[in-house]
N, C-alpha and C positions, 0 to 999 in steps of 0.2 A: 432361266437362272430365277426368277419372279416366280415361278409357279413349284419348280424341283426346288426352290433351293442350294446352296453349296457345300460342300464338305467345310468342318470348321478348321481341318488340321490344313487348309489351304490359306490361311489368314495370311505367311510372307507374299502372298502375290496382291492380296491388299495392299501390305506395306510398299510393295513394289511401285503400284497404280498412284499413292501418294508421294515418293520419293521423285516420281517424275514435274510432281505440281510446281517445284520450285526454279526451276530452268522457266518458265514460263516468268515467273517475276524479273529475274534476273534478264530475260531476253527483251523484257517490255524497257531497260536503260540502255543493253548496249546493240540493240539490232540500230542499221543506219535509219537514215531519216526515208530515205526512199525504199526502205525494204517495206512488201504487204508484211503486216505483222501477224494477221489471221493465216492467211494462203502458207506462209513460211511453219509457222507453227504447227498447223495440221500435217503439212508435209512432212515433217520430221515425228511428230508423234503419233500418228495413225497407226502406225506399225508397233511402237512397243504395246499403246493402248490397246488394237489389236491382240496382243499377246495376250497380256493380262486380264483380258473379259474369257478369252479362249482357256484360259489356264483355272481359271477360276471353275468356270463351267465345267471342265472333264477333269481336273482333278479329283481320282479316288474312285471315279464314276464306273461302275461294275457293267462288264462288257464282255460279251464271249468271245472264243476265237471267230467263231462262224458270223459273229456282229462286226467282228475287226476286218474280217476279208469285205463284207459287202460295204463298210462305208470305204473300201481303198477301193472296193471297185469301184464304187459313184464319184468317187475323185476321179477316177482313170477316164471315165466316158469321157467329161468335156474336154480334158486334153489330146484325145481320140477327134474328138470333133474339132480341136484348135490345129491338128497337126494336118486333116483333111482342107482344111480351110486355107494355110500355108501351101500347101501341093499346088492348090489352083488358083492362089494369088500371086505367089510370088513367080518373078521374070525367070527366065532363063540362066541359070548360073552363070553361062559363058558368059553372058551381056553386064552382068553386074559385080562379078569375083575380077578385080582387077589388084587388090593387095590383100597382103595375110589379118588386112583390120577388123572388127569386127564389125556385119555387114547387116544394117536395117532391111536392106530390100531382100535379101535372102531370106530375113525371119519374118517375110510376109509383110512389112510395111512398118512393124511393129519393133519396141527396142529390142537388140538384140540380145542384149545378155538378160533380160526377162524372159524371154521366150525360150532362149538356152537354157534356164534357170525352170521352166516349165515342163519343159520336152524330157531334159534331165530327170524331174521328177517323176513322168511319162515312165523312163526307162527301170529307173527301179520299180514303180510298180507292177510294171509285165515283168521285170525278174521276179518278183517275189510270186507272182501269180503262174508263172513259168515253172517256180519249184513246189508250191505247193497247193496250187488252184487248177493243177493239170492234169485230170484224172485220166482223161482218153486221150490218146493219138491225135485226133481230130483239134481236139481243146489246144492240145499241144501245138501243134503245128500253124494253129491259128494266134496263138500268143507268141511264138516266134517270128511268126511274117511280121504282126504289128510292133515288134520290139526292132526289126531289121529296117522298119519307115522310119519311126517315130526316133532312131538313134542317127539313120542317115540327116534328116532333117537338123538334128539336133548340133551336129558336127558342123554340117556346111554353113550355120550360125557364124563360125570362126571365136564365137566365144566361149571357152575353154572351160571356166567356172562351172556352170552349171553339168556339163557332159562331164569331167570329173568329181561332183561332186553325186549325181547321182550312179557312178561306177564303186565309187567308195561306198555308200549307203549300200547296197547290192554285194560287196562284200563282208561287211559290217554286218548284215543280217545274214547270211549263210552261214560265217564263223557262228553267230549264238546260237541258231537252228542247228547245223548240224551236233554241237555238240550235246544238245539235249534230246536229241533224234535217238529213235533206237535202230538198232545194226540194219534191221532190212529197209528204213528211211534213209537211211546213211546212203547204202549201195544206189536206190533211185535217186539221192543229190548230186554223186558222182556222176552217174547216167547225164543227166540231166544240164549238170555242166558243162560240157561237153557240146552239148547242142546251144550253150546259151553265148560261150566262147566262138563256137561257130556264125552265132548270128550277128557279133561286134564285131569280127574280122569280116564278112560279110556287106554289113555296112559302113565300115572305113574304107573298104577297098571302090565300093561305087563313090563315096564321097569323095575320096581323091581322083579319080577315072573323070567325073562331074564338075569338078574343080582347076584341073589340071595341074593337080597336084600342092594346090596352096594348101590344103585342111595339112597337108604332110609338115609344110615349111612353117607352118602356124604353130602347130603342137612342139615342132623344134628350137620356136621361139625364134625364127629367120622370118627376113619381110621377104616380097616378092621374086629377088634376087637369088635370092639362099643366102647371104650376108645374115651374120647372127646380130642376133640385137641385143644392146647392153643389159636392159631391166627386161625381166622376164615379167615382172607384175605390169607392165604398161604405165606407170606411173604411180599405180595405186600405193607404194612404198612411198613415197615424197608425201599425198595426202595422209596417210597414218600418221607419219614420223610429225607432220604439220600439226595434226591433232593432240597426238603426244605432248607437244612444244606446249597447248594451250591448255592442256591440264596440266603440265607443270607450271606453269604462270599461274595458273585460276585455280590451284587445286583443291577450295574449299566449295563455293558455289558454283563453280565452273564457268563459262563465256557465254551462256543462256541457248536456249534451243536457236538450232539452226544460224548460230553464229558464225559456224566456222564454214559454211558456206557463204555468207553474208561479208566473211571478210575476205576471200579469197576475191569476191567482184570488187572490194576496195582497193586490191592491193593488183591483184592481173586483169581487171575489167572484165572478168567473167566469172560465173558462179560453177565450177565443179563440184558437183554432189559428191558426199562420201561414199564410198563402197566398203567400206569396214564400220560395221554399227559398233564393236567393239570401242575404238580410238574414239569414235562420235559421241558415244556414250559417257566416256571416261572427259573429255573437254568439254561437253554442254554439262554434265551434269557434274563436275567435280567430284569430291568425299562420295555424294549420294551414287554416283556412278558407279563406284565403287560397290559400295552395299547392294546396288541393280545387279551387278554380273553375280557377286555374290552367291545371290538368292537364286537367280535364274541357272547357275550349275549347280550348285551344290542341293537345292531342294529337292531338284529329280533324283538325285543319285542317293538322295534320303531317303526317298520313296521305293526306290530299287533294293537296298539295303534289308527291306523288310518283303519285298514282294517279286519273287525272282523269275516268275511266271510269265512274263511279257518277253518272248524273244524279239519282238519289233523295237524293243527300249530303245535299245543305241544305236540302231539304225535309225530313228526318228530323230533323237538330239543330235547324232553328227550331219543330218542332212541340215537341221536348225543353224546348229556350228557350221557349217559350211558356207552355208550361202548367206549369212550374215557378212561374213569374212570376204567375199568376193562381190557380193551386190546387194549391202546393208539389206534394207528392210522395204525396198521399192514395193514390192507387193505382199499380200497378205499368207501366201504359203509357207515360208516358216515360221510363223506366227501358229498358223494354224497346226504343221506337223508336231510343231515340239509342244503344243496342248494334247496333240494324242499318243505324245509317249508318257504323259502325265494318267492315261483309262489306267483301272486296273483288270487285266484280262484276265477273266479267269476260263477255267473247263467247263465247260458244259456238262449241266448233271444226266447220270444216267437215270433213266427211269426206272421206277421198283414195282416190279411185279410180286402183286400178293395173291397168293391161292386163295381161293373161296371156300372156307370152310364149311362144311356138311352141316347140315342138320343132323343132330341124333338124335337117331329114332328110340322113343320109351317103349 
């Protein structure tokens, strides 16, 4: 941004960043005495600030579909490395999976929610490569095998949000890619879709076998004994309504950054962090949070109304929206993917071949 500048049309994201500031001043008066002001503010605002800066950089920046494909490939490579790490360092599943709760050890020792989010992103990226970047049978087979491995590791974390988000984004991408494709490409998509479904089904059966059926019970919202759980959201709904209540009681300036977590420490003795960025934004930023959400939702749609070429657009936006609703913004992935939706993806220019004129003889 320093060397290249930013698009003047992206000014709403400047406003978005400015609207994050008042909550810091509110937090200086509402956070409890024992709270670490700097780290608490950094924890909740680092994700939104990352999104604002990434959006400013990417807004209306022209890239070709080939460049976008390279960006997605470079994003996929470290996810494959992380998947390999989890395979080597996670213990045997039969030793660590004893319930249907999200399992940190099955995720290689990292937060299961975050790992599932990243692996779900990997499923999405491999799905894209399977449909549009697999020109030969060998490459198609390689992408299918990688999809099986990544999907298996994602499912056995027993964190559902990332897996569901990944599959949802693939389906949304396929819908918009299919309706824009030519008839010959549509036939190829239908054929590859069968391969894609087979890969997911195989990954599911392997995970079910290795977990002794716990993955089936987890996605059926049952406990290890097969008893149906009352709350499908595993407590997230309670956190959501608590934060909405905070917005209702403080609708103008909000309760301040990180106050939602701080208040839970005061009441319950433990600081359960929000899983929903929408309710947290409303609670901690008040009326400014409403404006923030309006910018984040409607500015990309405004750009889409002008340029409809980017068939990745809705899939990227869906990944951001789905992720912030189950995992908030604990990692940078949803911010970065949101910014990619703002790129102006254009077709490559066909080379112009000019005939060389022969010199006329006098």
